[in-house]
C-alpha positions in Angstrom: -17.5 105.6 42.0 -16.3 105.9 45.6 -12.8 107.2 46.0 -10.3 104.4 46.4 -7.0 104.2 48.2 -4.1 103.7 45.8 -1.8 102.2 48.5 -1.9 98.4 49.0 -3.0 96.9 52.3 -0.7 97.2 55.2 1.9 94.4 55.5 3.5 95.3 58.8 2.5 92.7 61.4 2.8 92.7 65.2 6.3 93.1 66.5 7.7 94.0 63.1 6.9 90.5 61.7 5.7 90.9 58.0 2.1 89.8 57.3 1.4 87.3 54.5 0.1 88.4 51.1 -2.9 86.1 51.6 -4.5 83.9 54.2 -4.8 80.1 53.7 -7.2 77.7 55.5 -5.6 75.2 57.9 -6.1 72.4 55.4 -4.8 74.3 52.5 -8.0 74.1 50.5 -8.8 77.8 50.1 -7.0 81.2 50.3 -8.3 84.7 50.4 -6.7 88.1 49.8 -7.5 91.7 48.9 -6.9 91.8 45.1 -6.2 95.0 43.2 -8.6 96.3 40.6 -7.1 99.4 39.1 -6.6 101.7 42.1 -9.1 99.8 44.3 -9.2 96.6 46.3 -11.7 93.8 46.4 -11.8 90.4 48.3 -10.8 87.4 46.2 -11.1 83.7 47.0 -8.7 81.1 45.7 -9.4 77.4 45.4 -6.2 75.5 45.9 -7.2 71.8 46.3 -8.4 71.2 42.7 -6.5 70.1 39.6 -5.6 73.8 38.9 -5.9 76.8 41.2 -8.5 79.4 40.3 -9.7 82.7 41.8 -13.2 84.0 42.3 -13.5 87.8 42.7 -16.0 88.8 45.4 -16.5 92.5 45.0 -19.1 94.1 47.2 -21.2 97.3 46.6 -18.1 99.4 47.0 -14.3 98.9 47.2 -12.7 97.8 50.4 -10.5 100.0 52.5 -6.8 99.0 52.8 -7.3 98.0 56.4 -10.0 95.4 55.6 -9.2 91.9 56.8 -10.1 88.8 54.9 -10.1 85.1 55.8 -11.3 82.0 53.9 -13.7 79.6 55.6 -13.7 75.9 55.2 -16.9 76.0 53.0 -15.4 78.4 50.5 -17.0 81.6 51.9 -14.8 84.5 52.8 -15.0 86.3 56.1 -14.5 90.1 55.8 -13.5 92.3 58.8 -14.2 96.0 58.2 -12.9 98.3 61.0 -14.6 101.7 61.4 -13.3 103.8 64.3 -13.9 101.7 67.4 -16.5 99.5 65.7 -15.6 96.3 63.8 -18.1 94.9 61.3 -18.0 91.2 60.1 -19.6 89.7 57.0 -19.4 86.5 55.0 -19.0 86.9 51.2 -19.9 84.1 48.7 -20.5 83.8 44.9 -24.2 84.5 44.0 -24.8 84.1 40.3 -23.0 86.9 38.5 -22.6 88.9 41.7 -21.5 88.6 45.3 -23.8 87.6 48.2 -23.1 89.0 51.6 -24.3 87.7 55.0 -23.8 90.3 57.8 -22.7 88.7 61.1 -22.8 91.7 63.4 -20.2 93.9 65.0 -17.7 94.1 67.9 -17.3 97.4 69.7 -13.9 98.3 71.2 -14.5 101.6 72.9 -11.4 101.6 75.1 -8.6 103.7 73.6 -5.6 101.8 72.4 -7.5 98.6 71.7 -6.5 96.8 68.5 -8.8 94.1 67.0 -7.5 91.6 64.4 -8.5 88.3 63.0 -6.7 85.3 64.4 -5.2 82.7 62.0 -7.7 80.3 60.5 -8.8 77.7 62.9 -8.6 73.9 62.2 -11.8 72.7 60.5 -12.7 76.0 59.0 -16.2 76.2 60.5 -15.3 79.0 62.9 -13.3 82.2 62.9 -11.9 84.1 65.8 -10.6 87.6 66.5 -8.4 89.0 69.2 -9.1 92.4 70.8 -5.9 93.5 72.5 -6.3 96.3 75.0 -3.8 98.1 77.2 -4.6 96.0 80.2 -6.4 92.9 78.9 -7.2 91.1 75.7 -10.4 89.4 74.7 -10.9 86.4 72.3 -14.0 86.7 70.2 -15.8 84.1 68.1 -16.8 86.2 65.1 -18.0 83.5 62.6 -19.6 80.1 63.2 -21.6 81.0 66.3 -25.3 80.9 66.8 -26.0 84.5 67.5 -23.3 86.7 65.9 -20.0 87.7 67.5 -19.5 86.2 70.9 -16.9 87.1 73.5 -15.4 83.9 74.7 -12.7 84.8 77.3 -10.5 87.6 78.6 -6.8 87.3 79.2 -5.0 89.7 81.5 -2.3 91.6 79.6 -1.9 92.8 76.1 -1.8 89.8 73.7 -0.6 89.3 70.1 0.2 86.4 67.8 -2.1 83.4 67.8 -1.1 79.8 67.1 -3.4 76.7 67.2 -2.0 73.8 69.2 -4.5 71.1 68.4 -6.5 69.9 65.5 -9.9 70.8 67.0 -9.5 74.6 67.4 -9.7 74.4 71.2 -6.2 75.3 72.4 -5.0 78.7 71.3 -1.5 80.0 72.1 -1.1 83.8 72.6 1.9 86.0 73.2 1.1 88.0 76.3 2.9 91.2 77.4 2.6 91.5 81.2 4.9 93.1 83.6 7.3 94.3 80.9 7.9 90.8 79.5 6.4 88.8 76.7 5.6 85.2 77.4 3.3 82.7 75.6 0.2 81.4 77.3 -2.3 78.8 76.1 -6.1 79.5 76.3 -8.6 76.7 76.5 -11.5 78.2 74.6 -14.0 75.6 75.9 -13.1 76.1 79.6 -11.8 79.7 79.5 -8.7 78.6 81.3 -5.4 80.5 80.7 -2.1 78.6 81.5 1.6 79.3 80.9 3.1 77.7 77.9 6.5 79.2 77.1 8.7 80.7 79.8 12.3 80.2 78.8 13.9 82.5 81.3 12.6 85.0 83.8 14.1 88.0 82.0 13.5 86.9 78.4 10.9 87.8 75.8 9.5 84.5 74.4 7.0 84.2 71.5 5.5 81.2 69.8 5.5 81.6 66.0 4.3 78.3 64.6 3.2 74.9 65.8 2.5 71.6 64.1 -0.3 69.8 66.1 0.7 66.4 64.6 4.4 66.3 65.4 4.5 68.9 68.2 7.2 70.9 66.5 7.3 74.5 67.8 9.0 77.5 66.2 10.0 80.0 68.8 11.4 83.6 68.9 13.3 84.5 72.1 16.2 86.7 73.3 17.0 84.2 76.1 20.3 82.9 74.4 21.4 86.4 73.3 20.0 89.1 75.6 18.7 92.0 73.5 18.8 90.0 70.3 15.8 88.0 69.3 16.7 84.6 67.8 14.7 81.8 66.2 14.6 78.5 68.0 12.7 75.2 68.0 11.3 72.8 70.6 8.8 69.9 70.8 5.5 70.3 72.6 5.4 68.1 75.7 9.1 67.2 75.5 11.7 67.6 78.2 14.3 68.4 75.6 15.8 72.0 75.6 14.9 74.7 73.1 17.6 74.9 70.4 18.7 78.1 68.6 20.4 77.0 65.4 23.2 79.2 64.2 22.0 78.7 60.5 18.9 80.7 61.3 20.9 83.8 62.1 21.0 85.6 58.8 22.7 89.0 59.2 20.7 92.1 58.1 17.7 89.9 57.3 14.3 89.3 58.9 13.5 85.5 58.9 9.8 84.6 59.4 8.7 80.9 59.6 5.3 80.6 57.8 4.6 76.9 57.3 5.5 73.5 58.8 5.2 70.2 57.0 2.2 68.3 58.6 1.7 64.7 59.2 2.0 62.1 62.0 5.7 61.5 62.9 7.8 60.4 65.8 10.7 62.5 64.6 9.5 66.1 64.6 13.0 67.4 63.8 12.6 65.9 60.3 9.6 68.1 59.5 10.4 70.7 56.9 9.8 74.4 57.7 9.2 77.2 55.1 10.9 80.5 55.8 10.3 84.0 54.4 13.5 85.9 54.3 13.5 89.7 53.9 16.8 91.5 53.2 18.3 94.4 51.4 18.3 92.5 48.1 14.6 91.6 48.3 12.4 88.7 49.6 13.1 85.1 49.0 12.2 81.6 50.4 14.1 79.4 52.7 13.5 75.8 53.6 15.0 74.1 56.7 14.6 71.1 58.9 15.6 71.2 62.6 17.8 68.1 62.1 19.9 69.9 59.5 22.5 72.6 59.9 21.8 74.7 56.8 19.0 76.6 55.2 18.2 76.1 51.5 17.8 79.6 49.9 15.4 79.5 47.0 14.2 82.3 44.7 10.5 83.1 45.3 8.2 82.8 42.2 7.5 86.1 40.5 4.4 87.7 42.2 4.7 85.5 45.3 2.1 86.5 47.8 5.0 86.9 50.2 4.8 84.9 53.4 1.9 82.6 52.2 2.4 79.0 51.5 1.5 75.5 52.7 3.3 72.2 52.9 1.8 68.9 51.7 2.3 65.9 54.0 4.6 64.5 51.2 7.0 67.4 51.6 6.0 69.8 48.7 5.9 73.5 49.5 3.1 75.2 47.6 3.5 79.0 47.1 0.7 81.1 45.7 1.6 83.9 43.3 -0.2 86.4 41.1 1.2 88.2 38.0 -0.4 90.0 35.1 0.0 86.9 32.9 -1.1 84.5 35.7 -3.5 86.1 38.1 -3.9 82.9 40.2 -1.0 80.5 40.3 0.8 78.1 42.6 4.5 77.0 42.5 5.4 73.7 43.9 8.9 73.4 45.6 9.9 69.9 46.6 11.8 69.6 49.9 15.1 67.8 49.9 14.8 64.4 51.8 16.0 64.5 55.4 19.7 64.3 55.7 20.5 65.1 52.1 22.2 68.1 50.5 20.1 69.8 47.8 21.6 69.7 44.4 22.1 72.9 42.4 19.5 72.2 39.7 16.7 72.0 42.2 17.1 75.6 43.3 17.7 79.1 42.0 19.7 80.6 44.8 18.9 84.1 46.0 21.7 86.5 46.7 23.5 85.3 49.8 23.1 87.5 52.8 25.8 90.0 53.4 28.7 89.1 55.8 28.0 89.7 59.4 29.1 93.0 61.0 32.0 92.8 63.3 30.6 92.2 66.8 31.4 90.4 69.9 29.9 86.9 69.5 27.2 85.9 72.0 27.4 82.1 72.7 24.1 80.3 72.3 23.0 78.0 75.1 20.1 75.5 75.2 17.4 76.6 77.6 14.8 74.4 79.2 11.2 74.7 77.8 8.6 75.0 80.5 5.1 74.0 79.4 1.6 73.9 80.7 -0.1 70.5 81.3 -1.8 70.4 77.9 -2.9 66.8 78.3 -5.0 67.7 81.4 -6.5 70.7 79.5 -7.6 68.5 76.7 -9.1 65.6 78.7 -10.9 67.6 81.5 
């Protein structure tokens, strides 16, 4: 048997943001991850939209390297990204009788030193998959699955880009965090027209990144050091609104990394009532937080044992579904109901994680609302 790496896949994301333990389609129907098999790793597909979740292993002819990327498609196949030096190979895996079928899609070459290619988050609809090749001076968006003739280079964006957030339900408008001139600002890329426009520019001397967006309500989760220079903080705004970005004090957890990973979907005229799922990493471990912009507190909940940390999806009804895997339950989902807007959660509904430690003594930096400048997204959609 081919020698296998005994270390798990890397979990360090761009900018120090932890990566999720698995990837879930935009509609929450499927998930994919690299699953352990002894000292080796193989792709695994989870079906989440049935009566009970179940997993289908998709081992290939040899184990995967820890750096292999996986992403579920809307039809249940799993996209696999296998980097090899400056060449990146893409294939689709699917169950085929007792074994695994594999459809090779082709390769993307990144010969320029310092270029990093990674899969972008699953696109709405699940028929296409995209990758971002971020180079020292420019970044390219590639269509790597769902095209007619293999990987296709769609557009190039000046600057080194990271992140990736879908702003609409069709997979046309993609937000990227671009580093240019020593500052990070979010831009939006129209993949049909190849047009790049500014999306998030809170202050001239701030670093501003878009973390999550809900296309239905327009709720945005933002990371910026605009209100506290040198200290990145979490904030929220509404796409297309003239209201300022807010940076709630309750999202400042000392000695913890707070990462939003899911927003409750659904049409609503009150985006501040949408629930948000938070991954909290601290000295005492990793746990789950839930929060609404309209509220001034975070609910701290114990994560299920074996949680694929940072992975989860909200139902429109307000239930947070968290996938987990243990020896006894290799494919499971825990459902956490959100407290109704404007109510305080009762103790029996939650098992509270250890509270974050008290803040270090430091000179307080007052938070201030900052206007959110946005590109004319309506014009990009209709032209």
